LOVOTOR-233993 format. One record per residue: residue in one letter; residue number from 1; x negated, y negated, z of N, C-alpha, C, O in turn. Coordinates in steps of 0.001 Angstrom, whole numbers, plus 500000, padded with zeros to 6 digits. Each point is the difference from the previous one (the first is absolute). Layout:
REM LOVOTOR-233993
 residuo num    n_x    n_y    n_z   ca_x   ca_y   ca_z    c_x    c_y    c_z    o_x    o_y    o_z
       A NUM      X      Y      Z      X      Y      Z      X      Y      Z      X      Y      Z
...
//
This chain:
REM LOVOTOR-233993
 residuo num    n_x    n_y    n_z   ca_x   ca_y   ca_z    c_x    c_y    c_z    o_x    o_y    o_z
       M   1 763489 400650 363592 501340 500006 500542 500402 501295 500324 499977 500790 499057
       N   2 500373 499625 501988 500596 501404 500484 501337 499967 499701 500430 501013 499447
       S   3 500417 498017 500787 501466 500124 499943 500516 498636 499385 499198 499086 499809
       L   4 501996 500794 499917 500771 498814 499544 501102 499962 500787 500810 500926 500035
       D   5 499289 498051 500615 501249 499683 500946 500964 499009 499259 499562 499064 499331
       F   6 501552 501150 500800 501142 499253 499232 499859 498535 500384 500097 499124 499141
       S   7 499677 500602 502134 500014 498659 500584 498926 499082 499153 500205 498828 499685
       D   8 498725 501856 500039 498898 499253 499069 500651 499450 498812 499450 499006 499525
       L   9 501700 501464 499839 500452 499636 498831 501121 498933 500040 500485 499528 498972
       I  10 499932 500086 502395 501208 499220 500194 499809 498512 499282 500877 499492 499301
       D  11 497833 499888 500983 499834 498671 499584 499036 499697 498915 499824 498917 499444
       M  12 499570 502235 500342 498778 499872 498860 500591 499894 498740 501096 500527 499809
       D  13 498243 498774 499176 500370 499879 498512 499739 501141 499305 499273 500866 500486
       D  14 501302 499265 498277 499868 501191 499231 498375 500410 499773 499533 501115 500235
       D  15 499863 497949 499352 498607 500369 499626 499202 500686 501209 499263 500959 499773
       L  16 500909 498503 501574 499450 500513 501024 500560 501431 500278 499299 500942 500370
       A  17 502079 499114 499402 500480 501464 500356 499559 500853 498958 499828 501181 500306
       N  18 499950 498461 498510 499399 500767 498976 498786 500392 500408 499823 501212 500118
       T  19 499180 497954 500159 498625 500243 500319 499923 501235 501315 499272 500992 499978
       I  20 501523 498690 500940 500060 500883 501255 500362 501464 499690 499378 500972 500428
       V  21 501780 499064 498719 500426 501393 499598 498962 500692 498993 499817 501217 499973
       T  22 499486 497807 499152 499066 500790 499155 498871 500492 500830 499555 501118 499740
       R  23 499899 498152 501276 498865 500432 500784 500393 501183 500791 499209 500931 500148
       A  24 502136 499079 500440 500491 501207 500699 499934 501197 499230 499535 501057 500425
       D  25 500977 498748 498339 499940 501138 498984 498674 500465 499852 499767 501202 500122
       A  26 499238 497896 499600 498679 500424 499665 499391 500655 501330 499219 500941 499859
       S  27 501058 498667 501247 499317 500717 501216 500634 501342 500182 499419 500864 500657
       A  28 501801 499359 498764 500615 501468 500106 499537 500880 498765 500382 501157 499826
       G  29 498756 498163 499345 499542 500873 498838 501094 499880 498884 500115 500977 499261
       C  30 500641 498024 500543 500932 499916 498797 499420 499224 498997 499498 498907 500262
       E  31 500527 501588 498542 499725 499185 498862 501074 499031 499503 501051 500365 499474
       Q  32 498569 498309 500751 500873 498895 499711 499408 499216 498866 498785 499871 499850
       P  33 502246 499540 499250 499297 498831 499134 499598 499014 500715 500285 499960 501197
       A  34 498988 499076 498207 499401 498904 500589 501248 498895 500530 499945 499351 501044
       T  35 500999 500626 498112 500902 499133 500536 501474 500550 499683 500150 500886 499159
       R  36 500840 498608 501481 501365 500714 500097 501057 498961 499738 499871 498865 500459
       A  37 501147 501479 498833 501113 499151 499780 500788 499888 501459 499865 500831 500897
       A  38 500768 498288 499159 500811 499584 501189 501048 501135 500089 500686 500272 499015
       G  39 499435 500352 502086 500862 501133 500301 499567 501311 499534 500591 501004 500397
       A  40 498315 499081 498700 499747 501469 499617 499523 500942 501064 500031 501210 499773
       S  41 499507 498304 501428 499587 500900 500964 500930 500007 501112 499599 500345 501112
       A  42 501653 499292 498688 501063 499987 501043 499981 501326 500706 499673 500116 501181
       P  43 500727 500972 497973 500072 501229 500607 498968 500736 500924 500231 500695 500989
       A  44 498471 498946 498386 499125 500494 500954 499646 499081 501231 499386 500446 500969
       L  45 500995 498376 498949 499964 499121 501217 501011 500191 501018 499754 499886 501201
       L  46 501544 500445 498258 501091 500433 500904 499550 501349 500578 500144 500142 501215
       A  47 499363 500803 498118 499636 501176 500587 499212 499998 501249 500120 500904 500826
       R  48 499034 498046 499336 499029 499851 500945 500493 499063 501042 499502 500044 501124
       A  49 501374 499173 498606 500675 498886 501018 500744 500772 501087 500730 500955 499734
       P  50 499046 498578 501540 500719 500812 501118 501456 499456 500169 500334 499353 500993
       F  51 500414 500913 498094 501463 499680 500130 500631 500624 501037 499679 501179 500143
       P  52 501205 498336 500700 500615 500666 501130 501159 500810 499463 500417 499800 498860
       D  53 500096 501085 501918 501089 500737 499783 501390 499142 500184 500104 499162 500896
       I  54 500779 501074 498329 501238 499081 500157 500855 500623 501021 500304 501191 499933
       S  55 500145 497925 501143 500773 500547 501060 501003 499005 500452 499773 498816 499750
       P  56 501228 501491 500838 501061 499029 500486 499194 498897 500882 500386 498831 499986
       A  57 498529 501552 500752 499301 498860 500938 499198 499339 499063 499401 499015 500431
       L  58 500430 501300 498331 498995 499112 499181 500639 499985 498489 499378 500518 499072
       P  59 501786 498913 500749 500378 499875 498598 499336 499551 498969 499393 498957 500241
       A  60 500480 501532 498485 499057 499506 498998 500534 498838 499488 501168 500017 499613
       F  61 498043 498777 500307 500320 498724 499398 501038 499189 500962 500774 499151 499557
       G  62 499152 501174 501645 500717 499259 501086 498836 498880 500502 498806 500095 499714
       P  63 501747 498906 501034 498983 498850 500397 498798 500577 500843 498978 499317 500079
       S  64 501089 501856 500529 499051 500632 500974 499128 501104 499143 499217 500777 500546
       F  65 500998 499191 498194 499518 501289 499408 498442 499701 499726 499598 499253 499108
       E  66 499545 501486 501851 498671 499800 499884 499370 501062 499199 500342 501183 500021
       V  67 498686 498293 499253 499225 501041 499228 498575 499787 499991 499531 499017 499426
       G  68 499667 501914 501229 498591 499676 500377 499883 498879 500902 499050 499220 499927
       G  69 501989 500655 501022 499761 499019 500944 500468 498682 499715 499978 499159 500899
       A  70 500495 500519 497816 500348 498640 499479 501458 499926 499795 500618 500940 499499
       L  71 499986 497885 500905 501477 499858 499910 500201 499592 498768 499038 499572 499364
       P  72 502175 500475 500089 500304 499233 498633 499879 498636 499894 500157 499311 501008
       D  73 499568 500148 497843 499732 498516 499803 500769 499567 498819 499647 498985 499401
       I  74 501310 501655 500239 500993 499574 498832 501134 500566 500210 500042 501114 500522
       Q  75 501094 498205 499102 501411 500608 500274 500644 500029 498551 499782 499043 499257
       F  76 500940 501930 500346 500720 499953 498625 501422 500137 500453 500339 500830 500844
       V  77 500537 498280 498537 501477 500054 500275 500738 500517 498809 499795 499436 498926
       T  78 500946 501458 501124 500663 500622 498736 501138 499364 499656 500393 499127 500773
       V  79 500353 501143 498063 501140 499274 499552 501093 500326 501052 500864 499138 500162
       D  80 499202 501941 500535 501032 500479 500723 499634 499632 501603 500644 500474 500936
       N  81 498451 498793 499196 499365 499261 501211 499269 501096 501003 499949 499914 501227
       G  82 499476 501180 497914 499208 500856 500762 498572 499323 500180 499555 499273 499112
       R  83 499801 500958 501953 498754 499329 500436 498895 501024 500114 500088 500918 500816
       F  84 498945 498952 498438 498876 500939 500198 498690 499078 500177 499724 498995 499345
       Y  85 499455 501658 501817 498833 499229 500465 498832 500921 499371 499994 501226 500118
       A  86 499009 498027 499193 498924 500832 499389 498674 499191 500239 499912 499001 500714
       H  87 499007 501625 498533 498704 499412 500283 499374 499563 498456 499734 500719 499037
       R  88 500160 497949 501125 499510 499425 498737 498764 500427 499370 499882 499996 498775
       G  89 499143 500392 502052 498821 500721 499382 500189 501250 499253 499480 500204 498903
       L  90 501313 500668 501748 500149 501375 499484 500763 499736 498646 499511 500491 498983
       L  91 501703 498738 500920 500609 499915 498715 499204 499226 498958 500104 500334 498820
       R  92 499062 498597 501557 499148 499454 499156 499056 501087 499260 499739 500006 498797
       Y  93 499859 500803 502062 499060 501033 499468 500538 500966 499171 499400 500307 498970
       V  94 501784 500282 501371 500653 501017 498968 500392 499445 498858 499986 500701 498988
       S  95 500443 497923 500940 500665 499361 498793 498865 499370 499213 498945 499713 500565
       S  96 501230 500091 498283 499206 499696 498888 500209 498439 499794 499111 499338 499464
       D  97 502053 500090 500959 500313 498700 499870 500560 499255 501300 500953 499236 499850
       A  98 498548 500938 501299 500233 499396 501216 501648 500296 500249 500794 499114 500312
       F  99 499510 502098 499518 501580 500371 500161 500955 499131 499137 500987 499445 500484
       G 100 498676 500473 498260 500749 499259 498992 499745 498482 500339 500832 499162 499651
       G 101 498221 500539 500911 499613 498597 500264 500846 499278 501304 499930 498827 500364
       L 102 500685 502001 500065 500577 499585 501342 499083 499770 501139 500333 499231 500902
       L 103 498506 501404 499109 498985 499899 500923 498868 499139 499859 499034 499907 500757
       A 104 501257 499329 497933 498859 499043 499705 499969 498834 501015 498985 499336 500205
       G 105 502098 500480 500361 499892 498659 501027 500160 500607 501223 499964 501230 500044
       R 106 500229 498041 501091 499803 500378 501416 501469 500146 500588 500136 500022 501223
       D 107 500861 500070 498019 501439 499918 500735 499996 501241 500788 499392 500996 499608
       E 108 501269 498971 501494 500082 500931 501128 501423 500820 499787 500210 501084 500545
       S 109 500739 498251 498589 501311 500575 499769 500372 499950 498607 500159 498903 499465
       I 110 499999 502180 499888 500322 499898 498494 501235 500809 499675 500210 501103 500504
       H 111 500537 498354 498700 501328 500574 499625 499798 500633 498712 499514 499410 499035
       V 112 500910 501942 500961 500023 500822 498641 501292 500475 499678 500775 500311 500905
       P 113 499626 499803 497584 501259 500316 499548 500214 501459 499969 500787 500430 499157
       E 114 498652 500357 501607 500148 501359 500118 501109 500495 501281 499952 499378 501061
       A 115 500771 501461 498818 500882 500614 501033 498747 500706 500927 498946 500465 499565
       S 116 501511 499462 501847 499209 500531 501028 499771 501422 499740 498848 500337 500275
       A 117 501927 500628 499263 499792 501404 499818 498956 500251 498863 499295 501008 499965
       I 118 500667 498049 499163 499038 500131 498815 498607 499436 500479 499011 500598 499577
       F 119 500808 498382 501209 498929 499314 500411 499335 500935 501052 498771 500039 500070
       A 120 502061 500764 500801 499500 500733 501094 499147 501129 499405 498975 500382 500565
       I 121 501460 500132 498308 499447 501130 499311 498535 499577 499421 498959 500624 500206
       A 122 501194 498082 498962 498765 499577 499592 498888 499702 500773 498838 500295 499721
       L 123 501638 498985 501468 499005 499948 501314 499210 500933 500382 498770 499947 500034
       H 124 502062 501119 500327 499605 501480 500536 499170 500543 499043 498957 500487 500436
       V 125 501236 499562 498329 499206 500392 498887 498610 499391 500074 498946 500632 500073
       A 126 501211 497979 499896 498629 499304 499876 499224 500119 501414 498788 499790 499958
       Y 127 501697 500475 501080 499360 500347 501189 499631 501361 500195 499262 500255 500952
       G 128 501117 500630 498328 499842 501336 499921 500624 500775 501147 499503 501004 500509
       L 129 501675 498402 499851 500881 500423 501036 500996 501002 499446 500426 499908 498848
       S 130 499946 501076 502015 501093 500976 499632 501271 499368 499805 500288 499044 500718
       C 131 500515 501364 498401 501461 499531 499885 500913 500868 500454 501176 499770 499720
       A 132 498532 501247 500965 500977 501024 500194 501000 499629 501020 501089 500569 500078
       H 133 498534 498464 500711 501093 499585 501037 500930 498919 499497 500892 499525 500703
       L 134 498865 500102 498047 500974 498925 499491 501253 500693 499545 499960 501156 499580
       T 135 501131 498162 500498 501320 500699 499832 500758 499487 498659 499721 498904 499513
       N 136 501196 501904 499955 500678 499501 498960 499234 499809 498745 500383 499150 499196
       I 137 498580 501562 500575 499083 499824 498817 500571 500717 498706 500317 501189 499980
       T 138 499753 498157 499205 500393 500548 498572 498906 499741 498849 499261 499015 499992
       L 139 500737 501950 499087 499062 499827 499051 500099 498699 499190 499011 499587 499395
       E 140 502109 499787 500581 500020 498697 499460 499344 498963 500760 499323 499109 499486
       T 141 500926 501046 501944 499177 499025 500842 498549 500223 500134 499274 499053 500302
       I 142 500247 502131 499495 498570 500441 499753 499374 499277 498741 498896 499455 499974
       E 143 501963 500634 499042 499342 499642 498514 500081 498298 500210 499120 499312 499482
       S 144 501730 500194 501126 500036 498635 500237 498914 499554 500742 499532 498897 499716
       A 145 499895 501873 501344 498903 499572 500853 498644 500194 499077 499086 499179 500079
       V 146 500849 501904 499085 498872 500114 498985 499858 498704 499143 498910 499451 499837
       N 147 502287 500080 499611 499855 498824 499422 499592 498816 500865 499178 499198 499555
       V 148 501354 500646 501665 499478 499039 500800 498488 499952 500246 499377 498942 500086
       L 149 500011 502419 500033 498695 499973 500022 499069 499436 498934 498928 499433 500212
       S 150 501660 500817 498572 499352 499532 498749 500101 498557 499979 499057 499269 499698
       K 151 502161 500308 500643 500407 498387 499927 498981 499345 501134 499629 498848 499775
       Y 152 499965 501710 501249 499022 499394 500933 498444 500411 499759 499186 499817 500904
       G 153 500508 500629 498107 498674 500267 499652 499412 501255 500509 498787 500209 499977
       I 154 502198 500732 500543 499563 501322 500701 500137 501036 499013 501158 500322 499734
       P 155 497814 500333 499602 500197 501072 499026 500563 501124 500780 499475 500518 500986
       P 156 501804 499847 498389 500625 501134 500618 499256 501347 499841 500144 500893 500835
       Q 157 499001 499249 498002 499510 501329 499632 498865 500198 501012 499556 501141 500125
       S 158 499959 497918 500568 498860 500276 500906 500453 500400 501391 499225 500433 500852
       F 159 502097 499394 499329 500875 500381 501356 500867 501166 499723 500873 500325 500805
       A 160 498918 500345 498049 500851 501157 499751 499310 501256 499995 500538 500918 499382
       A 161 498349 499294 501205 498975 501134 500069 500707 501041 500917 500817 499629 500842
       P 162 498849 501706 498977 500651 500948 500813 499735 499465 501486 499057 499277 500322
       N 163 501889 501182 500477 500019 499737 501480 500037 498587 500322 499786 499712 501178
       M 164 500442 499365 498012 500084 498510 500417 501649 499801 500087 500778 500697 499348
       P 165 499602 498328 501485 501343 499706 500180 500917 499812 498620 501177 500361 500008
       L 166 498309 499144 498995 500868 499932 499026 500252 501190 499257 501117 500207 499525
       F 167 497733 500765 500304 500156 501160 499488 500913 501004 500776 500737 500805 499431
       Q 168 499154 499079 501814 500863 501004 501097 501481 499240 499762 500942 500774 499828
       L 169 499280 498156 500151 501325 499340 500044 500833 500372 498717 501185 500321 500085
       I 170 498198 499624 498835 500602 500399 498716 500322 501558 499905 501085 500454 499635
       L 171 497761 500326 500766 500166 501369 500048 501071 500532 500922 500552 501062 499713
       S 172 499783 498258 501392 501191 500280 500760 501351 499959 499461 500942 500673 500420
       Q 173 499096 498367 498478 501207 499962 499212 500150 501190 498974 501088 500259 499486
       A 174 497842 500400 500265 500038 500806 498820 500833 501278 500076 500441 500550 498991
       S 175 499744 499876 502187 501040 501152 500220 501403 499611 499765 500790 500860 499610
       Y 176 499629 497821 500605 501298 499505 499818 500178 499542 498544 500985 500365 499358
       Y 177 498064 498836 500116 499985 499349 498666 498723 500160 499274 499219 499085 499740
       P 178 500623 502310 499921 498698 500333 499271 499768 499350 498592 498890 499601 499647
       I 179 502214 500321 499588 499568 499435 498659 499781 498457 500018 499246 499432 499210
       D 180 501478 499937 501758 499657 498612 500320 498701 499733 500528 499298 499132 499481
       A 181 500311 501540 501515 498766 499985 500591 498927 500120 498905 499027 499246 499983
       Y 182 501159 501648 499169 498900 500466 499079 500097 498796 499000 498922 499550 499610
       A 183 502106 499932 499973 499889 498928 499055 499467 498761 500591 499407 499175 499304
       L 184 500798 500659 502042 499398 498919 500604 498393 500149 499976 499304 499124 499486
       A 185 500281 501752 500958 498456 500447 500130 499542 499855 498486 499041 499252 499810
       A 186 501442 501275 499263 499741 499870 498554 499717 498606 499612 498938 499583 499540
       H 187 502160 499731 500703 500209 498676 499463 498649 498995 500594 499308 499279 499282
       Y 188 500556 500883 502079 498741 499300 500376 498660 500434 500015 499049 499346 500427
       G 189 500914 501927 499029 498649 500422 499790 499476 500824 501295 498791 500179 500152
       F 190 502179 500325 500797 499516 500723 501018 499962 501552 499853 500842 500791 500424
       Q 191 497980 499495 498871 499851 501326 499120 499906 501018 501280 500651 501036 499870
       D 192 498757 498828 501118 500064 501088 501001 501322 500203 500674 500372 501115 500363
       L 193 500303 497840 499793 501506 500119 500529 500829 500640 498866 500849 500842 500296
       A 194 498957 498816 498481 500855 500750 499083 499811 501471 499909 500921 500817 499987
       V 195 497662 499488 499943 499770 501527 500262 500681 500482 501226 500578 501077 499857
       A 196 499487 498382 501296 500459 500602 501268 501636 500115 499710 500597 501058 500201
       V 197 500038 497791 499324 501570 499917 499785 500431 501263 499001 501027 500669 500119
       S 198 497991 499486 498916 500511 500887 498968 500342 501378 500516 500820 500673 499375
       S 199 498608 499800 501727 500285 501212 500479 501470 500041 500415 500448 501132 500187
       H 200 500350 497878 499984 501262 499958 500420 500979 499935 498883 501215 499891 500167
       L 201 498164 500184 498648 500747 499913 498794 500123 501255 499216 500449 499910 498857
       L 202 499173 501367 501661 500123 501228 499367 501315 500528 499723 500199 500854 499136
       A 203 500802 498585 501677 501342 500446 499682 500762 498825 499326 501222 500015 499851
       Y 204 498024 499034 499778 500895 498816 499393 500233 500239 498486 499118 500292 499192
       D 205 502099 499555 500565 500521 500293 498576 499401 498599 499157 500389 498840 500141
       L 206 498707 501596 499088 499443 498840 499203 500720 499441 498886 499513 499063 499368
       S 207 501871 501550 500267 500841 499598 499180 500740 498787 500533 500690 499265 499296
       G 208 499117 500593 501952 500783 498893 500638 499201 498790 500088 500504 499046 500592
       L 209 498282 500834 498893 499102 498865 500002 500794 498786 499083 500323 500121 498819
       T 210 499886 498775 501976 500653 498781 499265 498946 499112 499385 498873 499972 500494
       D 211 501444 499290 498431 499284 499295 499412 499208 499035 501006 498777 499876 499942
       E 212 501958 499514 500900 499383 498991 500982 498848 500900 500557 498846 499596 499855
       L 213 501384 501575 500761 498946 500827 500797 498669 500172 498876 498830 499798 500326
       C 214 501557 500563 498478 498836 500177 498967 499223 498915 499774 498783 500164 499914
       V 215 501652 498851 499985 499457 498524 499724 499045 499652 501242 498854 499553 499952
       K 216 501967 500792 501242 499205 499572 501271 498832 500969 500094 498932 499431 500226
       M 217 501003 501934 499652 498848 500787 500298 499074 499974 498840 498799 500176 500205
       G 218 501641 499625 498616 498960 499878 498662 499918 501407 499628 500261 500993 500678
       A 219 499232 498888 497835 499887 501412 499297 499317 500864 500627 500454 501135 500144
       V 220 498116 498453 500440 499120 500789 500427 500563 500952 501069 499776 501207 499910
       H 221 501005 498242 501178 500505 500770 501092 501168 500714 499611 500385 500991 500621
       I 222 500152 498584 498453 501388 500759 499286 499303 501464 499679 500321 501049 500560
       K 223 498711 498818 498476 499364 501173 499438 499382 500824 501140 500323 501185 500076
       L 224 498815 498296 500819 499742 500620 501164 500960 500637 500741 499680 501097 500459
       L 225 501495 498454 499787 501009 500801 500649 500776 501132 499027 500372 501082 500454
       F 226 499797 498565 498310 500197 501031 499106 499280 501361 499937 500466 501139 499973
       D 227 498262 498415 500012 498901 500925 499871 499877 500859 501089 499677 501177 499837
       L 228 500570 498307 501347 500011 500779 501327 501085 500897 499920 499728 501138 500384
       H 229 501539 498650 499187 501156 500871 500010 499609 500962 499025 500091 501184 500326
       Q 230 499507 498538 498581 499677 501064 498802 498847 500909 500547 500117 501214 499833
       T 231 498946 498367 500711 498865 500729 500373 500621 501151 501182 499716 501198 499984
       R 232 500960 498305 500770 500502 501081 500967 500977 500815 499412 499946 501182 500339
       R 233 501080 498446 498737 500942 500812 499597 499043 501213 499119 500263 501202 500040
       N 234 498685 498243 499240 499301 501089 499201 499298 500894 500767 499938 501186 499675
       A 235 499392 498272 501555 499239 500759 500973 501051 501153 500567 499635 501167 500146
       L 236 501763 498363 500168 500725 501005 500574 500422 500996 499120 500140 501162 500380
       K 237 500107 498420 498294 500396 501204 498978 498667 501044 499919 500175 501218 500033
       N 238 498722 498293 499877 498865 500779 500050 499779 500886 501268 499538 501140 499948
       I 239 500747 498373 500917 500006 500745 501207 500945 501249 500184 499674 501168 500209
       V 240 501571 498285 499658 501125 500978 500368 500061 501098 498704 500580 501069 500191
       M 241 498845 498661 498565 500113 500926 498886 498900 501074 500296 499918 500981 499261
       N 242 499324 498876 501692 499010 501207 500127 500566 500865 500998 500103 499536 501136
       P 243 500357 501866 498599 500693 500847 500937 499214 500760 500892 498790 500021 499774
       P 244 501635 500591 501167 499125 500884 500808 499395 501123 499316 500552 500586 499068
       K 245 498205 499739 501442 499359 501224 499470 500718 501287 500095 500817 500041 500920
       M 246 499085 500945 498405 500349 501348 500238 498980 500696 501010 498822 499644 500044
       H 247 501716 501417 500804 499305 500705 500718 499673 501326 499168 500500 500156 498886
       Q 248 498688 500752 501656 499652 501090 499445 501262 500968 499855 500524 500406 501037
       P 249 499956 499960 497798 501148 500950 499959 499846 501229 500668 498923 500597 499998
       H 250 502216 499874 500648 500216 501209 500539 501465 500592 499778 500874 499396 499378
       L 251 499264 501673 501117 501316 500704 499758 501061 499225 500684 501072 499948 499397
       A 252 498855 499518 501595 501157 499217 500745 500351 498578 499162 501071 499399 500090
       C 253 497844 500222 499119 500211 498652 499549 498857 499753 498744 498898 499476 500161
       G 254 501565 500954 498766 499149 500032 498851 500086 498703 499228 500592 499043 500499
       T 255 498839 500877 498287 499876 498677 499338 501404 499687 499343 500119 498864 499541
       R 256 500846 501903 500365 501277 499461 499614 500704 499533 501116 500697 498989 499919
       E 257 499190 501626 501073 500716 499504 501279 499350 498572 500463 500724 499134 500492
       Q 258 498041 500689 499346 499399 498705 500429 500580 498876 498886 499856 498799 500227
       Q 259 500784 501666 498598 500432 498814 499327 501321 499340 500528 500606 499093 499429
       D 260 499700 501434 501605 501243 499340 500740 499583 498708 500699 500670 498968 499973
       L 261 498132 501188 500670 499530 498946 500672 499511 498784 498955 500122 498791 500201
       T 262 499333 501815 498714 499524 498896 499002 501182 499207 499401 499984 498816 499661
       L 263 501080 502085 500268 501191 499273 499307 500639 499247 501011 500626 498999 499651
       A 264 499321 501314 501549 500632 499088 501170 499273 498595 499953 500501 498878 499924
       W 265 498260 501484 500139 499154 498622 500033 500084 499168 498751 499882 498775 500048
       A 266 500311 501849 498890 500264 499152 498584 501308 499297 500122 500059 498920 499412
       F 267 500927 501449 501188 501303 499531 500152 499768 498674 500880 500337 498885 499600
       A 268 499100 501338 501544 499834 498966 500912 498938 498831 499597 500069 498836 500393
       A 269 498879 501737 498695 499079 498993 499506 500708 499182 498930 499830 498781 500034
       A 270 500848 501679 499140 500846 499291 499011 500877 498830 500562 500088 498889 499478
       E 271 500580 501544 501721 500925 499171 500652 499150 498900 500483 500481 498889 499777
       M 272 498270 501127 500885 499211 499065 500483 499438 499128 498903 500221 498789 499999
       A 273 499005 501845 498998 499536 499361 498900 500753 498883 499450 499463 498906 499824
       W 274 501872 501343 499872 500898 499066 499510 500942 499167 500730 500562 499006 499540
       N 275 499573 501477 501650 501005 499235 500860 499242 499466 501155 500535 499031 500538
       A 276 498385 501360 499951 499430 499438 501210 499198 498628 499768 499205 499873 499069
       P 277 501035 499251 501733 499403 498532 500023 498558 500134 500113 499521 501073 500367
       S 278 499699 497866 499330 498528 499978 500285 499776 499812 501589 498858 500033 500456
       S 279 502310 499763 500402 499803 499820 501436 500114 501418 500614 499758 500111 501202
       T 280 500585 500966 498088 500236 501346 500704 498945 500276 500979 498811 499850 499716
       S 281 501555 500510 501312 499293 500507 501229 499514 501381 499863 500598 500791 499270
       T 282 498347 499547 501393 499555 501505 500011 500934 500727 500778 500066 501200 499734
       Y 283 500682 498363 501175 501132 500708 500660 501117 500519 498984 500524 501114 500000
       M 284 499728 497770 499096 501096 500338 499130 499357 501205 498988 500641 501025 499768
       M 285 498194 498760 499738 499389 501013 499411 500046 501297 500458 500442 500918 499308
       Q 286 499092 499237 501915 500008 501188 500795 501394 500665 499962 500143 501155 499596
       S 287 500846 498102 500824 501303 500423 500228 500722 500412 498731 500881 500860 500009
       T 288 498699 498468 498842 500609 500570 498819 499535 501208 499565 500822 500747 499470
       F 289 497865 499671 500652 499477 501221 499477 500383 501211 500921 500289 501140 499636
       E 290 499640 498302 501778 500545 501121 500845 501399 500441 499731 500324 501184 499905
       R 291 500397 497915 499991 501551 500069 499759 500291 500998 498695 500928 500794 499845
       A 292 497990 498900 499298 500265 500782 498609 499672 501312 500050 500491 500773 499178
       A 293 498662 499650 501763 499396 501222 500184 500594 500755 501280 499303 500832 500581
       T 294 501773 498919 499778 500613 500717 501093 500333 501443 499872 499921 500798 500934
       D 295 500454 499490 497868 500169 501523 499484 498786 500867 499801 500092 501203 499758
       I 296 498872 498210 500340 498739 500873 499864 499668 500527 501344 499649 499321 500964
       S 297 500517 502101 498988 499832 500947 501211 498368 500476 500087 499527 500217 501116
       C 298 499715 499921 497796 498734 500332 500257 499136 499128 500713 499903 498794 499773
       G 299 499402 501905 501187 499100 499138 500970 498933 499311 499220 499769 498793 500072
       E 300 499622 502033 499206 498810 499553 499119 500381 498879 499094 499227 499097 499681
       C 301 502083 501022 499899 500337 498854 498983 500175 498771 500772 499667 498913 499528
       R 302 500892 501223 501756 500306 498972 500840 498693 499284 500460 499926 498781 500147
       T 303 499016 502123 500073 498640 499256 500433 499658 499294 498828 499628 498839 500164
       M 304 500424 501676 498520 499450 499181 498836 500770 498672 499784 499520 498941 499596
       L 305 501891 501339 500781 500757 498756 499919 499696 498931 501021 500155 498822 499680
       K 306 499436 501494 501487 499533 499162 501082 498816 499318 499723 499839 498796 500203
       T 307 499275 502021 499303 498721 499474 499579 499963 498781 498860 499316 498977 500034
       R 308 501636 501455 498944 500166 499042 498922 500557 498776 500351 499638 498940 499491
       I 309 501387 501179 501511 500704 498792 500446 499025 499075 500929 500087 498773 500024
       Q 310 499113 501872 500625 498996 499229 500754 498974 499256 498994 499611 498847 500187
       E 311 500044 501877 498838 499043 499431 499013 500797 498819 499406 499490 498880 500007
       A 312 501655 501311 499514 500769 498929 499239 500198 498782 500962 499963 498856 499548
       M 313 500247 501392 501779 500190 498864 500791 498637 499028 500163 499999 498770 499959
       E 314 499018 501975 500208 498648 499592 500132 499634 499114 498705 499434 498914 500115
       E 315 500894 501575 498786 499842 499334 498688 500628 498952 499851 499388 499019 499579
       W 316 501974 500894 500715 500830 499011 499931 499627 498779 501170 500342 498836 499796
       S 317 499026 501513 501269 499764 499053 500822 498723 499277 499700 499666 498959 500565
       A 318 499628 501670 498493 498769 499198 499453 500383 499053 498803 499076 499332 499536
       V 319 502071 500541 499954 500371 499222 499009 500177 498742 500459 500795 499783 500915
       P 320 498439 499174 498467 500163 498646 500510 501411 499347 500092 500781 500067 499051
       R 321 499538 499280 502147 501138 499539 500400 499985 498394 499744 501042 499403 500271
       T 322 498011 499958 499297 500004 498484 499733 499347 499799 498727 499217 500779 499457
       I 323 501181 498097 500119 499426 499500 498691 498458 499945 499897 499464 499604 498965
//
């Protein structure tokens, strides 16, 4: 089998779908186990399926929403009367329990207790479709959608890999609500996502962690976050405490005169070591040391200063920014 078309999955049962995907993987040279649990290969399947781009002319989950040439064959009606048209074959394949048992029969219209904003996210994730166009999304809504995925037998962890819609959706909230996004990722075992979100927490005051957040993220991810901050603070101290080298002394600037630069650096280093956060930027580092040495008139001293600042910036840039 050279390719796998989505339309082939629309009406097939789970065993046949598993067989086809296993053969497709084998022909591509992928090592696979002899059998698969339902839903286990969903991400790989979705990556190969020719999903159309979402556009105003072809709204996702509308009655004319074609995927691989196939029209929807199931309608979901949410508690707020939102209507979503989907494909029974795909949902049965990505779910381990026929979408919570809702697809065990042949009903063409099914009522679900979720709000449309939550159900929309869950379906987009299950189909591997971007959620970027969805509006009024909050972390609370996203977390509810994650719970909906679990409720309907779709393993969220399998859909939270880097570059997948759920990963990108939660990460898009990290700039605004970093600690909440981190707690969500930690709670549901989205490790790659927790790592990515942690880079947004370098300026976070860990003393502000609430008991609720600590319980949600768990001891392991609390420690990882504290270790990240401590590692960066220690690295910053070690970097800034190393002053510029002295140049060859001469009549205009001897060893004693060069102590002025060392002293200026020491004062700036002490300020950074004890007051600068682990989120300190290289620009802040550069400006702090340049400002401290404004009275240094020796050209060679200023060259040594410039060299050391550049080295310090490179060393600081190399310090890990994630857990």
